[in-house]
A tleap script that builds the chain and sets N, CA, C and O, in Angstrom:
source leaprc.protein.ff14SB
mol = sequence {
  NMET PHE GLY ILE GLY LEU GLY GLU LEU ILE
  LEU ILE ALA VAL VAL GLY LEU LEU LEU PHE
  GLY GLY LYS LEU PRO ASP VAL ALA TYR ASP
  LEU GLY ARG LEU ALA ARG LYS LEU GLN ARG
  GLY LEU GLN ASP LEU ARG ASN GLU LEU GLU
  ASP GLN ILE ARG CLYS
}
set mol.1.N position { 4.238 3.594 19.005 }
set mol.1.CA position { 5.070 3.982 18.098 }
set mol.1.C position { 4.801 5.338 17.960 }
set mol.1.O position { 3.604 5.557 17.776 }
set mol.2.N position { 5.614 6.462 17.992 }
set mol.2.CA position { 5.315 7.489 17.850 }
set mol.2.C position { 4.359 8.683 18.245 }
set mol.2.O position { 4.347 9.857 17.874 }
set mol.3.N position { 3.276 7.728 19.441 }
set mol.3.CA position { 2.366 8.738 19.754 }
set mol.3.C position { 1.307 8.332 18.896 }
set mol.3.O position { 0.215 8.783 19.244 }
set mol.4.N position { 1.300 7.577 17.823 }
set mol.4.CA position { 0.139 7.241 16.793 }
set mol.4.C position { -0.707 6.005 17.200 }
set mol.4.O position { -0.044 5.012 17.497 }
set mol.5.N position { -1.910 5.906 17.258 }
set mol.5.CA position { -2.510 4.664 17.784 }
set mol.5.C position { -3.019 4.084 16.475 }
set mol.5.O position { -2.940 4.709 15.417 }
set mol.6.N position { -3.565 2.824 16.584 }
set mol.6.CA position { -4.166 1.836 15.381 }
set mol.6.C position { -5.186 2.643 14.568 }
set mol.6.O position { -5.176 2.600 13.337 }
set mol.7.N position { -6.254 3.536 15.410 }
set mol.7.CA position { -7.269 4.201 14.717 }
set mol.7.C position { -6.789 5.177 13.777 }
set mol.7.O position { -7.432 5.306 12.735 }
set mol.8.N position { -5.391 6.149 14.037 }
set mol.8.CA position { -4.926 7.101 13.355 }
set mol.8.C position { -4.317 6.456 12.207 }
set mol.8.O position { -4.400 6.903 11.063 }
set mol.9.N position { -3.615 5.240 12.584 }
set mol.9.CA position { -2.836 4.640 11.247 }
set mol.9.C position { -3.889 4.055 10.207 }
set mol.9.O position { -3.567 4.018 9.020 }
set mol.10.N position { -5.204 3.571 10.637 }
set mol.10.CA position { -6.250 2.927 9.850 }
set mol.10.C position { -6.537 4.299 8.679 }
set mol.10.O position { -6.530 4.263 7.448 }
set mol.11.N position { -6.798 5.560 9.696 }
set mol.11.CA position { -7.150 6.859 9.014 }
set mol.11.C position { -6.510 7.022 7.847 }
set mol.11.O position { -6.988 6.939 6.716 }
set mol.12.N position { -5.307 7.278 8.197 }
set mol.12.CA position { -3.965 7.435 7.188 }
set mol.12.C position { -3.865 6.339 6.330 }
set mol.12.O position { -3.587 6.820 5.232 }
set mol.13.N position { -3.935 5.236 6.245 }
set mol.13.CA position { -4.124 4.385 5.303 }
set mol.13.C position { -5.096 4.289 4.380 }
set mol.13.O position { -4.870 3.921 3.227 }
set mol.14.N position { -6.273 4.618 4.827 }
set mol.14.CA position { -7.464 5.318 4.149 }
set mol.14.C position { -7.580 6.166 3.370 }
set mol.14.O position { -8.139 6.059 2.279 }
set mol.15.N position { -6.802 7.630 4.056 }
set mol.15.CA position { -6.750 8.550 3.167 }
set mol.15.C position { -5.543 8.397 2.261 }
set mol.15.O position { -5.491 9.241 1.367 }
set mol.16.N position { -4.844 7.764 2.285 }
set mol.16.CA position { -3.691 7.423 1.354 }
set mol.16.C position { -4.137 6.618 0.388 }
set mol.16.O position { -3.515 6.694 -0.672 }
set mol.17.N position { -5.164 5.758 0.445 }
set mol.17.CA position { -5.840 4.746 -0.844 }
set mol.17.C position { -6.446 5.952 -1.350 }
set mol.17.O position { -5.787 6.422 -2.278 }
set mol.18.N position { -7.307 6.502 -1.105 }
set mol.18.CA position { -8.081 7.430 -1.624 }
set mol.18.C position { -7.412 8.656 -2.426 }
set mol.18.O position { -7.833 9.095 -3.497 }
set mol.19.N position { -6.444 9.066 -1.812 }
set mol.19.CA position { -5.693 10.158 -2.581 }
set mol.19.C position { -4.965 9.435 -3.591 }
set mol.19.O position { -5.101 9.726 -4.779 }
set mol.20.N position { -4.071 8.355 -3.135 }
set mol.20.CA position { -3.229 7.575 -4.316 }
set mol.20.C position { -3.826 6.413 -4.927 }
set mol.20.O position { -3.352 6.145 -6.030 }
set mol.21.N position { -4.468 5.877 -4.633 }
set mol.21.CA position { -5.211 4.750 -5.084 }
set mol.21.C position { -4.068 3.483 -5.726 }
set mol.21.O position { -3.201 2.872 -5.102 }
set mol.22.N position { -4.454 3.380 -7.192 }
set mol.22.CA position { -3.677 2.396 -7.716 }
set mol.22.C position { -2.136 2.778 -7.488 }
set mol.22.O position { -1.297 1.890 -7.335 }
set mol.23.N position { -1.856 3.925 -7.476 }
set mol.23.CA position { -0.181 4.551 -7.598 }
set mol.23.C position { 0.252 4.267 -6.347 }
set mol.23.O position { 1.481 4.309 -6.301 }
set mol.24.N position { -0.370 3.934 -5.086 }
set mol.24.CA position { 0.193 3.700 -3.702 }
set mol.24.C position { 1.606 2.928 -3.916 }
set mol.24.O position { 2.557 3.432 -3.318 }
set mol.25.N position { 1.816 1.981 -4.550 }
set mol.25.CA position { 2.879 1.054 -4.554 }
set mol.25.C position { 4.003 1.810 -5.158 }
set mol.25.O position { 5.166 1.757 -4.757 }
set mol.26.N position { 3.428 2.741 -6.468 }
set mol.26.CA position { 4.606 3.584 -6.682 }
set mol.26.C position { 5.242 4.638 -6.232 }
set mol.26.O position { 6.385 5.007 -6.505 }
set mol.27.N position { 4.086 5.342 -5.192 }
set mol.27.CA position { 4.482 6.448 -4.105 }
set mol.27.C position { 5.665 5.593 -3.121 }
set mol.27.O position { 6.841 5.956 -3.118 }
set mol.28.N position { 5.265 4.636 -2.449 }
set mol.28.CA position { 5.799 3.939 -1.578 }
set mol.28.C position { 7.574 3.284 -2.434 }
set mol.28.O position { 8.693 3.118 -1.949 }
set mol.29.N position { 7.225 3.160 -3.314 }
set mol.29.CA position { 8.624 2.671 -4.086 }
set mol.29.C position { 9.786 4.243 -4.075 }
set mol.29.O position { 10.870 4.243 -3.492 }
set mol.30.N position { 9.264 5.366 -4.795 }
set mol.30.CA position { 9.699 6.772 -4.698 }
set mol.30.C position { 9.992 7.088 -3.144 }
set mol.30.O position { 11.107 7.515 -2.844 }
set mol.31.N position { 9.040 6.891 -2.179 }
set mol.31.CA position { 9.514 7.366 -0.953 }
set mol.31.C position { 10.597 6.684 -0.470 }
set mol.31.O position { 11.342 7.269 0.316 }
set mol.32.N position { 10.871 5.317 -0.861 }
set mol.32.CA position { 12.021 4.203 -0.310 }
set mol.32.C position { 13.412 4.787 -0.845 }
set mol.32.O position { 14.448 5.053 -0.235 }
set mol.33.N position { 13.060 4.899 -2.246 }
set mol.33.CA position { 14.146 5.678 -2.920 }
set mol.33.C position { 14.673 6.939 -2.424 }
set mol.33.O position { 15.886 7.146 -2.397 }
set mol.34.N position { 13.775 7.831 -2.013 }
set mol.34.CA position { 14.097 9.136 -1.367 }
set mol.34.C position { 14.885 8.932 -0.050 }
set mol.34.O position { 15.830 9.682 0.193 }
set mol.35.N position { 14.536 7.956 0.803 }
set mol.35.CA position { 15.122 7.702 2.117 }
set mol.35.C position { 16.259 6.968 1.778 }
set mol.35.O position { 17.207 7.125 2.548 }
set mol.36.N position { 16.414 6.263 0.905 }
set mol.36.CA position { 17.985 5.749 0.867 }
set mol.36.C position { 19.035 7.142 0.291 }
set mol.36.O position { 20.137 7.385 0.784 }
set mol.37.N position { 18.525 7.783 -0.618 }
set mol.37.CA position { 19.358 8.835 -1.161 }
set mol.37.C position { 19.553 9.662 0.268 }
set mol.37.O position { 20.666 10.139 0.485 }
set mol.38.N position { 18.515 9.838 1.229 }
set mol.38.CA position { 18.751 10.897 2.167 }
set mol.38.C position { 19.794 10.129 3.039 }
set mol.38.O position { 20.730 10.700 3.599 }
set mol.39.N position { 19.534 8.668 3.116 }
set mol.39.CA position { 20.815 8.291 4.054 }
set mol.39.C position { 22.157 8.130 3.372 }
set mol.39.O position { 23.184 7.924 4.019 }
set mol.40.N position { 22.136 8.207 2.346 }
set mol.40.CA position { 23.644 8.192 1.835 }
set mol.40.C position { 24.300 9.623 1.877 }
set mol.40.O position { 25.450 9.973 2.143 }
set mol.41.N position { 23.171 10.331 1.520 }
set mol.41.CA position { 23.932 11.735 1.483 }
set mol.41.C position { 24.104 12.076 3.042 }
set mol.41.O position { 24.967 12.925 3.265 }
set mol.42.N position { 23.487 11.604 4.060 }
set mol.42.CA position { 23.882 12.172 5.417 }
set mol.42.C position { 25.327 11.289 5.573 }
set mol.42.O position { 26.293 11.920 6.002 }
set mol.43.N position { 25.494 9.979 5.270 }
set mol.43.CA position { 26.670 9.295 5.429 }
set mol.43.C position { 27.937 9.921 4.648 }
set mol.43.O position { 29.096 9.827 5.051 }
set mol.44.N position { 27.589 10.477 3.642 }
set mol.44.CA position { 28.491 11.126 2.913 }
set mol.44.C position { 29.011 12.428 3.467 }
set mol.44.O position { 30.168 12.782 3.243 }
set mol.45.N position { 28.173 13.145 4.186 }
set mol.45.CA position { 28.323 14.505 4.626 }
set mol.45.C position { 29.188 14.064 6.299 }
set mol.45.O position { 30.112 14.712 6.791 }
set mol.46.N position { 28.598 12.909 6.847 }
set mol.46.CA position { 29.416 12.538 8.134 }
set mol.46.C position { 30.606 12.437 7.849 }
set mol.46.O position { 31.455 13.021 8.522 }
set mol.47.N position { 31.003 11.486 6.528 }
set mol.47.CA position { 32.142 10.871 6.206 }
set mol.47.C position { 33.491 12.273 5.750 }
set mol.47.O position { 34.720 12.348 5.743 }
set mol.48.N position { 32.392 13.119 5.445 }
set mol.48.CA position { 33.392 14.257 4.974 }
set mol.48.C position { 33.807 15.072 6.144 }
set mol.48.O position { 34.981 15.432 6.226 }
set mol.49.N position { 32.835 15.432 7.165 }
set mol.49.CA position { 33.195 15.921 8.292 }
set mol.49.C position { 34.367 15.283 9.155 }
set mol.49.O position { 35.278 15.870 9.740 }
set mol.50.N position { 34.061 13.738 9.066 }
set mol.50.CA position { 35.212 12.782 9.967 }
set mol.50.C position { 36.537 13.260 9.346 }
set mol.50.O position { 37.422 13.745 10.051 }
set mol.51.N position { 36.675 13.093 7.808 }
set mol.51.CA position { 37.555 13.588 7.457 }
set mol.51.C position { 38.186 15.123 7.424 }
set mol.51.O position { 39.381 15.210 7.141 }
set mol.52.N position { 37.616 16.054 7.635 }
set mol.52.CA position { 37.773 17.445 8.197 }
set mol.52.C position { 38.336 17.644 9.478 }
set mol.52.O position { 39.087 18.576 9.762 }
set mol.53.N position { 37.963 16.759 10.239 }
set mol.53.CA position { 38.347 16.796 11.628 }
set mol.53.C position { 39.619 15.809 11.920 }
set mol.53.O position { 40.274 15.984 12.947 }
set mol.54.N position { 39.873 15.028 11.228 }
set mol.54.CA position { 41.201 14.268 11.259 }
set mol.54.C position { 42.507 15.142 10.790 }
set mol.54.O position { 43.663 15.052 11.203 }
set mol.55.N position { 41.997 15.954 9.865 }
set mol.55.CA position { 43.382 16.619 9.402 }
set mol.55.C position { 43.915 17.955 10.273 }
set mol.55.O position { 44.971 18.510 9.968 }
savepdb mol mol.pdb
quit
């Protein structure tokens, strides 16, 4: 998976817990919202480009 092994994933999880502690669920929620916004923005851009190509 992206060239990341199990050891690296565990290290990332530990660092995340140390940095964000109890706020980790909030951070994950915010990242999910950001990902959805980016997907919508890319889809809007794609639709706009397709509309311009059709004209």
